N, C-alpha and C positions, 0 to 999 in steps of 0.2 A: 504494500500500500504506500510505503514511503517513496516509491519510484514514480508515483503519479505526479503529473504537473505539465507545464508547457515547456517543450523543448524547441530550441532554435538553432538553425544552422545559418550563420552569418558570414558572407564572403566579401563584405564591404560594399559591393554594388547591388546586392540582392539578399533577401532573407527568406528562408523557408521555416515554417513553424508547424509543430505537431503537438496536439493535446493528447496526453497519454493517461488512460484510466486503468487502474489495476483492481480487479475484483478478487476478493478473498475466496479461497476454496471453502466450501461448507465443511463443517466438522463431521468427521465420520468415525464410526466405531471400528478400530483396527484389530481389536481382539474381543471376540464375543464372550458373553457369559457362558459358563459351563454348568450343566446339570449337576446337582449335588445330592447325595444321600448321607444322612447322619443319624446317629442314635439320639433319641430325645434327651434333652438336658445339655447337649453340647452347643457351643457357639458355631454358627455357620457363616462363612465369609464368601461373598460373591464379588467378583471384580471384573471390570471391563476396561479396555484401554482405548483412548481416543487419539485422533490425529492432531489435536491441539490441546494445550494446557489451559487451565483456568476457564473452562466452559461451565455454564450453569447446568448442573445435573439434577434430574428429578428421578426418584425411584418410585415404583408402583408395585403393588401386590394385588392381583386380580382386578386391575383397573383403579384401585384406590391409592391415593398418594401416601407415601411413607414419610414420616417426619422423624427427626432425631428425637430419641426418647431413651428411657431405661431399656426398652426392648430393642431398639434399632440404633446403631451407630453409623453415621454416614461420613465417610472420609474421602478427601480428594487431595492428591499430591501429584502435581504436574499433570501428566496425561492419564494417570491411573485413578479410577473411581471405584470405591469399595463400599459395600453394604455389609455390616456385621449384624447378624440376627443373634441376639443373646438368649441363652437358655432355651434352645429350640423345643417346640412341642409339636404334636401332630397337626395342630391348627396352623402351623407355619408352612405346611405343604402347599 
């Protein structure tokens, strides 16, 4: 994006100009979530990797938004987004 701007080629007697626009690539998931099986009572960690760092991540379970709580820990470090399900139960399936 920082390369966007007006570029000029000046030969003294004539000038050529070009306006350059740079569009950012959309963020993509570069490493998908993996299915997990765990005994009840264990913490479960789900992670995905993104093509860009510091992207706004939202986690969902069965279409309902997950918020950080005693049950769920949401972490994001660089391009890695992690959801930790604490003290898993059958209801977490």
